N, C-alpha and C positions, 0 to 999 in steps of 0.2 A: 791381189786383196789390199786394200789399205786401211791401214790401223785405225782405232777411236781418234787418236791426237789427229791423223788427216783429216778425218768426218769432219772433225770439231772446225779445224781451220778452214775448212770450206763452206761449212754450211754457215750461212748469217743466222739462222733463227737461233743454231745452237749457241752461237759466240754472244748473241742477246743474254742468252740463261749463263752461262759458267761464267762471263767477267764480271757480275757484279758478285756471284758468291766466292771468289776468288780474290774482290777487293775486301767483303766484308765476314769474308771467311775467320780471322784474326777476331772482332768483334763478336761474331756470334757465339766462337769457343769461349771466350772471357765472360760474354753472358750466361752462356751457358754453366761453367762454372761455378759462379754468384749463384743460380739457380738452385746448383745441386748442394750450395753450403747451406742455404737458408732453407732448404728441406730437411739437411739433416738435425736431430734432435738438440733444444737449446737446452745450455743448464742453467741453474739459478740456485745461488746458496739463499737459505731462508733460515733466519731464527723461530724458534719456534713462538716467539712474540710476533713478527711478520707473519707466520703462518696461520695464527688465530685471529689478525687483523685480518687478513685477506680472507679466511673462512668467513666473519663475518661479516662482510662488505658484500660477500657474491651469494649468500644464503638465501635460495629462493623461499625457506621455512620462513625466515625472519621477516621476510617481505611480506608475505602471507599474515603471517602476525601482528607487524603494523596495519593490515588490512583493515585485520580483526580488530583493534585498535579504535581505528578511524571510523567505522562502521558503529561499535558502542559509543564512542563520543558523539555522532551525528543522532543516534536516538536520545542521547543526553537530552541534546539540544532543542528535539523534538519536542521532549517532554515537559522543559522550560519555556516552550514557545505556548501551552497549553492557559499557560496561567495569563497570557495577554488577552487584552478585550477582541472579540469578535466583530467582525463590522461585513453587510453584504449592501449592496444595492442592484437594482432593478428598475426600468423603463420601461413599457408595453404601448403597443398602438393597437387600437380594434377599430376595425371598422362594421357598421351595421348596415344591411340592407331591408328595409320595413315594406315589401311588397302591398301587404293590406295594412295601410297607415291609418285609417276612419272607424272610429270606436263609438258605436251608438250608444248614447245613453238616456232614453226616453227622449225628452224635449230637448234634450244639448247632446252633442255630440265632441267627443276626442279627435282632433286630426293633428296626425304626428308626421314629422318629415319622409320621405320616401329613402332617406338614407343619414348616417351621423357619425359622426368621427369621437374617438376619445381616445386619451394618453394619459395613463398612468404611471407615476413615477415613485419608487418609495426606496427607503434610506434607513438601516437600523444598525446600531452598536448595542452591544450586549457584552458583562462583565458578570461573571461567577464572584460574588465576594466571600462566598462562606461556604465551604462543602466538607465539612466534616476534616478537613487536612488533607483529602485522597491527593489534593496533586502536588502536596508537599512529600506524602510518602513514596509517590509516582519519581520524584525528583529523587528522593533519596535509594530508594531502589536502583535506578537506571546508572546513577555515579556508584554506587558498587558494585555494578557488573562489570564499569569501565575499570575499575580500579581490578578485578578480578582476571581482566582483559591483560592487563598490563604485565600482572604475574605470569599469566601462560607465555608473555613475550618473551620477559626475565629466565622461566624455566627454558623454553627453547634455545633461548641464548646461550645459558649455563649447557644445554646439551651439544648445540653447534662447537661451542669452546673443547666440549670433552672431546667429541668427535675426532676434531682436527689434532688433539694433543696425542690421542692414541693411535692415529696413524702415523701421526711422527715418529711417535714413539717406534711405534714396528717396523718404522724404515729404519731408524737408528739402529736397531736389534740386528737386523739384515745386512746393514753398511758394517755395522764394525764385526759380525761373524766374516763376512768378505774376507773384511782386513787380514783378521786372522788364518783366515785359507791361504791367503796369499802367502804371509807371513811363513807360514808350515811347510808351503810349497818349496819356496825358496831354500828353509833350512834344511829338507829331505832330499833335494838336488844336491848340494853340497854333499849330503851323507851318500847318497847313488854315487857319486862322485869318486869318493871315497872308498866305496866297497866295490865297485867298477876296479880303481888300482887295485885294492887286495887282490880280486880274483885274478888278474893280470902276474900279478905277484904269487900267484898259489898259497896264499894266507887264508884264502874263503872260498868256500863253493858258489857255483851257480847258483843256488838256492837262497843264499843269502843277498846275491841283488835282485833275485825276483821279489823276495821279500819286501825290501825299499821299492822297489817299482809296483806292487800293490800295492803299498800306503800310497802310493805318490795317488795311483788311480782314482783309490778312495775317497780320497780329499778332493780330488779334482771333480769326482761325482757329485759331492757334496757342496760343492762350488756352483755347480749347473744349476742346481735346486735351488739354491740360496739368487742367483741371478731371476730365475725365473719367481721367487716371490718377490725379486726387487720390482719387476717390471708390474705386476700384480697390484701391489701397495703404492706405487710410482703413479702409476695410470690412477687409481683412485684417490688419489690426494689431488693431482691435476683437476679432476672431474669436481672434487670437495673445495677447492678453494678457485675454481674457475680460471685455472690456466689451462694454455693451448697443450693439449692431451700428448704432444710430442714434448714437452718438457722434463728434463732429468732432474729432480731436486736434490742439492747437494746440503747434506748437514753437519755442523760444526760438532766437536765434542759438546756433549751434556754433562756439565758439574753436577747434577741437581738430587745425588742419590743420600745424600746427607745431609737431613734436616732436625733439629734439635726438637723434640716431642714434649709438649706441653701434657699435663697430666689428661687423662679420658676425660673425663669429668668436665672440663674447659670447653672441649670440641662436643659433647654432648649438647650444654649450653648453649655453646655458640648457633648448635642444627635447629634448639628448639627457639632461638629467636629469629633465625634468617631462614631456614629454608620456606620457600614460596605455600608449599602444599598447607603448611599451618596455616599461614596467612590468610591463604585464600580460604579455607575453612572456617576461621573468623569472620572473613567478609561474608561467608555464605550463613553463616549463624546471625550476622547482624540482616542481610537481606531476609531472613524467617522471621525475623523477629519484626522487619517492618512490613510485612506482607500480612501476618496478623493484625498489626496496627490498621494498614488498609480496608482489611475486611471490617474491621470495628467500625471505621470511618464512612464505611457506606450503611448503616444503621440510620446514620445522622440524617436530618435535612438541610435542602442547597437553599442558597438563598443567591438571586443576581439581580443585576440593575440593567436598565435598559433605556432606550431614544429611540423612538420612530418618525421619522419626516414622510410624507405623503403631498403627493403632486398630483392633482387632477384635471385635467385642460381638455373640455369637451368641445373645441374649437378644430376647426382643420389646423391648424397652427399649431406646431408644438412647442413653440419658444413663448415663455408666459407674456401675457400682456396685461395690463389691468384691467381687470373685473372681468377676465375671461378663465381664471382660474382659481384654486382653492386649495391653501398649503399647510393642512394641521398637522400639528408637531405634538407626538405623544411621550410621556414619561412613565417610566412602571418600576416598578421592584415586585419579584418573580420570588414565591417561598412553595418549595414541591419538596416532598416527603415519600421517599418508596417503604413506608413502613413492612411492607411483605418481606425486604432482609430482616426483620427480627425473627423469622424462624426459617426464612431460608437459607442463612448465611451460616447455621449451626454446624454443617457439617465440613463446610468450607474453612471456617475457623480450627474445628477438628484436625483435619488435615493438614494446614498449617502449624499447627502446633506438632504432629509429627515430623514432619520434614525440618521442625529445631530440634527436636529431640533427636532425629538423626545426623545432624549435623555435629551433636554433642559429642554423642557414641563415634563415629567417622573419625573426630578430632583423636579419640583415645589413641584407638587402634591404628591410626597416623604416626601417633608420636611413639606408641610402643615398637613399629615397624622403624622408624628414624633413629631410635636409638639401637636397636638392633644392628642397623644398617652403618653407623658410623663407629661402634664398639668393631662388626668383623673388619670395616677398612684400616681401621688402627692398628688392629693386630696383626692385620696383612702387611701394614706399611715395617711393624716393629720386625715380622720375622723374612722378609725383604733386604732390613739392615740386617740382621745378624747373618743371613744366606752369603750377604757381600763379604764379611768378617771371616764366615769359616773359608770360600771358597779364595779369598788372598792368602789364606794359611795355607791351604791345599797346591796353589799355587808355587808357593817356595818351597813347600816339598816337591810337588812335581817337578820343579826346575833343578832343585839338588840332586836330587833321583835320575834326572838325566844326564845334567853333568857327570855324575859317578858313573854311570851306565858305558855313555860315550868315553871315555877316558878307558873302562874296563875293555869295551869294544875294540877300540884302536890299539890295545895291549893285548888281543887275543886272549882276554880271559872271561867275558862274558858274551854269550852268545847275540844273532844277530835277533832272535826273539824277545830276549830279554831289550835289546835296544830299542826295536822298533815299541814293542810294549810301554815303552817309558818315555817314548815320545808322542804315543797316541794319547796318554795320559795327562800329557801335560798340555797334548793340542785340546785334548775334552774339556780342561780346566780353566784354559785360557776363554773358549766359547762360551761356559758357565759364567762366567766372572763378568762379559760384557752383556750376556743376557740380565743375569742377577742385577747390573746396575741401570740398564734401563728399564728391568720391572720394578725397579723402586723408585724409581722417578714416577712411573703410571703408577704408583700403588700411591705415591704422596697427592697426585691431583685428584684419583680417587676419593681420598680421605677429604681434602677441600669441597670436592664438589658433595659429596655426604654431610657437610656441614651449611651449605649454602653460599659457600665463598670463593667459592671459583671464579669468577666473573666479579669478584671488589676488588 
C-alpha cells in the first residue's frame, strides 16, 4: 500500500494543486495574521471634547433638526414670494365648422363661411398694493417660526452633548473602578502569599488563608461585573459617536470635579436669560400677537392694480399680419372688501387672544420649573464636592487603619478577620472616591445644562 506522499508525487493532477499551495503557503499565512489583527477591537483615546465633537458630527437627531430649519426657511421664502407681482399668459386656437351657414332675413340673407379659424392670446400682470398688512404679518409669523426651529436645534444639540458627557463619565467610572480592583487584587495576592508562609510555619490556621482567598474571589467577581458594564457602555458610546462598534474607548484621567461655584442667583439669572425654552415662549408670544394683527387685517379692504393684453386673430395664420388682428391693452385698479369678516372673525380673534394668554402663563410656569431645576443641580454639585472631601478623609483613615492592622497581623496580634475587614474598608473607600469624583464632574455639567450654557 503506497502512502499519501507517493500518491501525490505519482498523480499529475495532485501535483498541480499542491505545488501552488506550498509556494504561496507563507504568503497566505501572513495575510491571515493581518486579517486576524484587523478583526480585533481597535483602541481609541478620546478626550471629552473630542467625544463631544464626534457626537455632534455624527448625530442623526441634529441632521433632522437642520432639516426642520431648512423647511421653515423655505416656508418663509414662500411667504416672501407672495408680495411679488403675479403674471400669466395663454394662447388658444379655435376652429369652427358651420354646416348651415346661410341665414334668411326676409328680403336679404346672411351668408357665413363654412369654416373659420380664430386665435386668442392673453397676458396679464397683477400686483396687490394694499392688503391691510396681511402679507407683512405672514412674513413676520413665518420668520418667528424659523427662529423657533433654530432654538429647537440648539436644544437638541445641548441634549446630544449632555448624552455624550453622561456616557463618557459612566465609562470613566467603570474604568477607574477596574483600576482599583486590579490594585486591590495585587495587594491581596501579596497578603495571600504571606498568609501561606505563616501557615507553613504554623503561625496561622488554614482558615486564615481561606479568608484571604475568599476576599480575592469577591473582588474578582466585582471585576467581572465591571467588565460587563464596560462593554455595554463602550458599545453604546461607539454607536453614539458613530465609531465602529468594535472600538474600545480609552479615557484619560478627568480633573474636573472641583470648580469654584458662584452664588446660586448668578446661575438662576443665566438660565432665565439663556434657556431656549424661555426664548421660544417669547417667540410664541410674538407669534400669537402677530396672529391677532393678521386676523384684524382681514377686516380691511384690498387694492390691486393690473394690466391685460389681448391678441385676437381670425385668420388662418397665427402670426400677426397688418390688418388681420387686434391687440387691446387694458389697465385697471381693483378694490375689494369682504365686509363679512367684521362679524365672522370675532371668534377667531378671541381664540388668538386666548393663545396669547396661554403663552404668558406657560412662561411663568416654565420659569418656576427652571428655577427649581437650577437650584436642585446647584445643591447636587455642592453635595458631590462635599462627598469628595469626606471620602478623601475616609481614605486617609482607612489607609492608616490598614497599615496598623497589617503590622499587628504580621506580629500575630490582630486576627485575620480584622486584617481582611481593614483592607475591605480601604478598597470600598477607594471605589467610592473614584465614583464621587466622576459624579461631581457630571453634576457640574448638569448644572451648566440647566443654565443653558452647556454649548456656549
